[in-house]
N, C-alpha and C positions, 0 to 999 in steps of 0.2 A: 112592645118588644122591647128586649132591652137593646141597649149599644154594644155589649159585646156579642160577639159571634162566635159559635163552636163552628171548628175543620169538623169537616162530613168527608171521610172517606170513600172512594167510589165504589163500586161492588165488587169482587172478583171478577165479575164477567165483563167489566168496564174498564177493568185495568189493563192498559197497552202495553207496559212492561214495566216487569220487576221492581220493586222498588228495594234500594240497599240501604241500611242502616250509617252513615256515616258522618263525622265532626270533620269537616273540612272549613277553613275560613275562606271567604269570598271577598273582592272588592267587586265593587261596581260602579259604574254613573252613566249618565244619561249620557248619549251621544253627542259629543263636540264641545264638553261642558270638563271642567276641570274639579272640580268637586267630587272628593272619594270616599265611597262609605262602606263599613265590612260588616259582614254578614257571617253566620257560621251556617251552614248543612244542616238539614233534618237528615233529609233521606236525600238519594239520587236513583235516578235512572236511567234510560237509554236517550228518553226525551226532555227529561229536564231536572230540576230541580227543588226542593222543599226548601225556602232559606229562613229561618229565623232572624229577626228584629230584637236585640233585647239592649238597646238605647231606652235615657227614659225622653228621649226628642222626639218628636214629630215623625211617624213615616216617611221618607221623605219621595216614594216614587205611589203612584197608581196604576188599577188597570188600564193594559195596552201601553204602558211605558216600554220604550223598547231603551234598553240597557246593555254597556259592553261590561262584558266579566272575566275576571282574573280568578280562577280556583287555584287552590291552593299557592299565590304569590311566593310564599319562602319556601318550594318544593318542602314542606316539613313531609309530606306523607306519599305524592308523589313523586315520579322523577323531574320531571318539572310541570312548572304552571301549564294552565290550560288557558286558551283565550276565546268566548266563544261572544255570540249576541245572541240575547234574551231577549225574550217577551216576558211581561207581568202578565200571568192567564185566573191569577185570583189572589185575592188579599184578605186577609182573616183576623181577627183577633185584637184587633186595636182596644185599648182599654177605654175604660169609662172618664176617666178625665183627658183623655183625648191627647195621651201620650204614644209612642208606638210601643214600648216594654212590650215582649211577647209575641208581635205582630210575626205571622207568615204568612212569606210567597210564594204561589207559585207561580215557576219559571219556565216557559218551553225556548228551551235551544231550537232557537231556528234560523242558526249559521257558524259552522267550524269548522276551523281547517283540517282537512285530512291528515295530516299530522299527529292534531291534538284528539283523535279520536282513538 
């Protein structure tokens, strides 16, 4: 089996919320750390985000990692940045050389402030 994995989308019957393709910056870090990582969204839905890691460095997060997220931190598209807590539920696409370039993370939003809904 190849070390590259293919992103498999759920069937239409399994999709919980429609996905909206949008390109937003997302800054994230694990809870309680100061290391900040930058991602971009491929799409968003009511329940989560599909993030893309375009760096040549190794992907820092594994499945089940809890992240503090700031969506559109510079307010370039949204009225204000959106802060939430997310959980990595899917990680796919790490290249054969072990670098993270092109890795996608499925993030489930587990907590969000009512003012950010």
